[in-house]
C-alpha positions as CSV (number, residue, x, y, z in Angstrom):
1,M,11.4,-23.9,-2.8
2,I,7.9,-23.8,-1.3
3,D,5.8,-26.4,-3.0
4,F,2.0,-26.3,-3.1
5,T,1.5,-29.0,-5.7
6,G,-1.8,-30.8,-5.1
7,R,-3.2,-28.1,-2.8
8,T,-6.1,-25.8,-3.5
9,V,-6.0,-22.1,-2.7
10,L,-8.8,-19.5,-2.8
11,V,-7.8,-15.8,-3.2
12,A,-11.0,-13.8,-2.8
13,G,-10.5,-10.5,-4.6
14,G,-7.7,-12.2,-6.6
15,S,-8.7,-10.6,-10.0
16,S,-6.5,-7.6,-9.6
17,G,-3.9,-5.8,-7.6
18,I,-2.4,-7.3,-4.5
19,G,-4.9,-10.2,-4.7
20,L,-3.7,-11.1,-8.2
21,G,-0.1,-10.9,-7.1
22,I,-0.8,-13.4,-4.3
23,A,-2.7,-15.7,-6.6
24,R,0.2,-15.8,-9.1
25,C,2.7,-16.7,-6.3
26,F,0.6,-19.6,-5.2
27,E,0.1,-20.7,-8.8
28,A,3.9,-20.6,-9.4
29,A,4.3,-22.8,-6.3
30,G,2.0,-25.5,-8.0
31,A,-1.3,-24.8,-6.3
32,L,-4.7,-24.9,-8.0
33,V,-5.8,-21.3,-7.5
34,H,-9.4,-20.1,-7.4
35,I,-10.0,-16.3,-7.5
36,T,-13.0,-14.1,-7.2
37,G,-14.0,-10.8,-8.6
38,T,-17.2,-8.7,-9.0
39,R,-17.4,-8.8,-12.8
40,A,-19.3,-11.5,-14.7
41,G,-16.3,-13.3,-16.1
42,S,-12.5,-13.3,-16.3
43,G,-12.8,-11.8,-19.9
44,D,-14.3,-8.7,-18.5
45,Y,-11.0,-7.6,-16.9
46,A,-9.5,-5.9,-19.9
47,G,-5.7,-5.8,-19.9
48,T,-5.5,-8.3,-17.1
49,D,-4.3,-11.8,-17.7
50,L,-6.2,-14.2,-15.5
51,G,-5.2,-17.3,-17.4
52,G,-4.4,-20.4,-15.3
53,L,-6.6,-19.1,-12.5
54,V,-10.2,-20.4,-11.9
55,F,-12.5,-17.4,-11.8
56,H,-15.7,-17.0,-9.8
57,Q,-18.0,-14.0,-9.7
58,L,-18.6,-12.9,-6.1
59,D,-19.7,-9.7,-4.5
60,V,-18.4,-9.8,-0.9
61,A,-21.1,-7.3,0.2
62,E,-23.8,-9.8,-0.8
63,A,-24.9,-11.9,2.2
64,G,-24.2,-15.6,1.9
65,A,-22.0,-15.2,-1.1
66,A,-19.0,-16.8,0.6
67,A,-21.0,-19.7,1.9
68,S,-22.4,-20.4,-1.6
69,L,-18.9,-20.4,-3.0
70,S,-17.7,-22.7,-0.2
71,S,-20.4,-25.2,-1.2
72,E,-19.4,-25.0,-4.8
73,L,-15.6,-25.4,-4.4
74,G,-15.3,-28.4,-2.1
75,A,-11.8,-29.0,-0.7
76,V,-9.7,-25.9,0.0
77,D,-6.4,-25.8,1.9
78,V,-5.7,-22.1,2.0
79,V,-8.0,-19.1,2.1
80,V,-6.8,-15.5,1.4
81,P,-9.6,-13.1,1.8
82,S,-8.0,-10.2,-0.1
83,V,-11.2,-8.1,-0.1
84,G,-11.5,-4.5,0.6
85,T,-12.7,-1.0,-0.3
86,V,-12.0,2.6,0.7
87,A,-13.8,5.9,0.2
88,Y,-12.1,9.3,-0.3
89,G,-12.9,12.9,0.1
90,G,-14.2,12.6,3.7
91,A,-17.0,10.2,2.6
92,E,-16.1,7.7,5.3
93,Y,-17.3,10.2,8.0
94,E,-20.8,9.6,6.6
95,I,-22.3,6.8,8.6
96,E,-23.7,4.9,5.6
97,T,-20.3,4.9,3.9
98,F,-18.6,4.0,7.1
99,R,-20.9,1.0,7.5
100,H,-20.3,-0.1,3.9
101,V,-16.5,-0.1,4.3
102,I,-16.7,-2.0,7.6
103,D,-19.0,-4.5,6.0
104,V,-16.7,-5.2,3.1
105,N,-13.3,-5.0,4.9
106,L,-14.1,-6.7,8.2
107,N,-17.4,-8.6,7.9
108,G,-16.5,-9.8,4.4
109,V,-13.2,-11.2,5.7
110,M,-15.0,-12.9,8.6
111,E,-17.6,-14.4,6.2
112,H,-14.9,-16.1,4.1
113,C,-13.1,-17.4,7.1
114,T,-16.1,-19.0,8.7
115,A,-17.6,-20.2,5.4
116,F,-14.4,-22.2,4.6
117,R,-13.5,-23.4,8.2
118,P,-14.9,-26.9,7.6
119,Q,-12.7,-27.4,4.5
120,L,-9.7,-25.9,6.3
121,T,-10.2,-28.3,9.2
122,E,-10.5,-31.2,6.8
123,S,-7.3,-30.2,5.1
124,G,-5.2,-31.0,8.1
125,Q,-2.9,-28.1,7.2
126,G,-5.4,-25.4,6.7
127,S,-4.2,-21.8,6.6
128,V,-5.9,-18.4,6.4
129,V,-3.9,-15.3,5.4
130,V,-5.9,-12.0,5.8
131,I,-4.7,-8.8,4.2
132,G,-4.3,-5.9,6.6
133,S,-2.5,-2.6,6.0
134,T,-0.1,-0.2,7.6
135,S,-3.4,1.4,8.6
136,S,-3.8,-1.7,10.9
137,F,-1.2,0.0,13.1
138,I,-1.1,3.7,12.3
139,A,-3.9,6.3,11.9
140,T,-5.3,7.2,8.6
141,P,-7.2,10.5,9.4
142,G,-9.0,10.8,6.1
143,Q,-10.3,7.2,6.1
144,P,-11.7,6.3,9.6
145,A,-13.7,3.3,8.4
146,Y,-10.7,1.9,6.4
147,S,-8.4,2.4,9.3
148,A,-10.8,1.0,11.9
149,S,-11.5,-2.1,9.7
150,K,-7.9,-2.8,9.1
151,G,-7.1,-2.3,12.7
152,A,-9.8,-4.8,13.6
153,L,-8.2,-7.4,11.4
154,V,-5.2,-7.6,13.7
155,T,-7.3,-8.7,16.7
156,L,-9.6,-10.8,14.4
157,T,-6.5,-12.7,13.3
158,K,-5.4,-13.3,16.9
159,S,-8.9,-14.4,17.9
160,L,-9.4,-16.9,15.1
161,A,-5.8,-18.2,15.5
162,T,-6.6,-18.9,19.2
163,A,-9.9,-20.5,18.5
164,W,-9.0,-22.6,15.5
165,A,-5.6,-23.9,16.5
166,K,-7.4,-27.0,17.9
167,H,-8.7,-27.6,14.3
168,G,-5.2,-27.5,12.9
169,I,-5.8,-24.1,11.2
170,R,-3.3,-21.3,11.3
171,V,-4.5,-17.8,10.9
172,N,-2.0,-15.0,10.0
173,G,-2.0,-11.8,8.0
174,V,0.1,-9.6,5.7
175,A,0.0,-5.8,6.2
176,P,1.2,-4.1,3.0
177,G,2.5,-0.6,2.8
178,F,2.5,1.4,-0.5
179,V,2.2,-1.1,-3.3
180,N,2.3,-0.5,-7.1
181,T,-1.0,-1.6,-8.6
182,K,-3.5,-0.3,-11.1
183,L,-5.5,1.3,-8.3
184,T,-2.5,3.2,-7.0
185,A,-1.0,4.0,-10.4
186,R,-2.1,7.6,-10.3
187,S,-0.1,8.3,-7.1
188,H,2.8,6.0,-8.1
189,D,3.3,7.6,-11.5
190,D,3.1,11.2,-10.2
191,P,6.7,12.2,-9.5
192,D,5.8,14.7,-6.8
193,V,3.5,12.3,-5.0
194,Y,5.9,9.4,-5.4
195,E,8.8,11.4,-4.0
196,A,6.7,12.5,-1.0
197,T,5.9,8.9,-0.2
198,I,9.3,7.4,-0.6
199,D,10.7,10.1,1.7
200,R,8.8,8.2,4.4
201,I,10.0,4.7,3.4
202,P,13.5,3.6,4.5
203,M,13.8,1.3,1.5
204,R,13.1,4.2,-0.8
205,R,10.6,2.5,-3.1
206,W,7.1,1.1,-3.2
207,G,6.4,-2.6,-3.0
208,E,5.2,-4.9,-5.7
209,P,2.2,-7.3,-5.6
210,A,4.5,-10.3,-5.9
211,E,6.3,-9.2,-2.7
212,M,3.0,-9.4,-0.9
213,G,2.4,-12.7,-2.5
214,N,5.7,-14.1,-1.3
215,A,4.9,-13.1,2.2
216,A,1.5,-14.8,2.0
217,L,3.0,-17.9,0.5
218,F,5.5,-18.1,3.3
219,L,2.8,-17.7,6.0
220,A,0.6,-20.4,4.4
221,S,3.5,-22.9,4.0
222,S,5.1,-25.5,6.2
223,M,8.0,-23.0,6.7
224,A,5.7,-21.1,9.0
225,S,4.2,-24.2,10.6
226,Y,4.7,-22.7,14.2
227,I,3.5,-19.2,13.4
228,T,-0.1,-18.2,14.0
229,G,-2.0,-15.1,15.1
230,Q,0.6,-12.7,13.5
231,M,0.2,-9.7,11.2
232,L,3.4,-9.4,9.2
233,L,4.2,-5.9,8.1
234,V,5.5,-5.8,4.5
235,D,6.0,-2.1,4.1
236,G,9.6,-1.3,3.3
237,G,10.0,0.0,6.9
238,I,7.5,2.9,6.7
239,T,6.0,2.1,10.1
240,L,9.5,2.3,11.6
241,M,9.6,6.1,11.1
């Protein structure tokens, strides 16, 4: 019953995966939804339907990109900086890779938040929903940069929530567990890997992008009007074990 009719939402990184799931939830609630992706146009995402969403090309690693988009869009009520990257095979222990992951996952989120703060203030009901991870709370030994950046988002959320409450802006976050997306399909569709993961999840299944979207929609809505500075775990209970 959440209604975002007449409101404008930006989901950075909304061209795929969790970001797209979030974008679709806001769209279904009546919002005008802008999304970003690194490719030239929405037609370059083969097999992905981006119809009904307003696409903008943006590389979060490019300095000033979020500020330029902010100038282009005008009024925005909700910002969801669903941007992130990860490196495997121990690559994050190399300092240049470590810096890159931090730059995208942490600095990229901060750039979107600060670039759109004026619009969020003007909205009168502005809301930011950052995308953390279970790695915001538990160690990920093979990905030190990913884990450090997602952990930092917890305190960034608290810091911005404290600083921006006077502007009428609420800042919260969603921390997904295992989610079934194209990027995770290789693990999800491997019976051995899948069984090993669900053995750790009390609910005995992976989440879906729309379930992350529903959590983001709630946090950005008037139903969460007295909630700020929180990172909501949406993980099927994996962090309880």
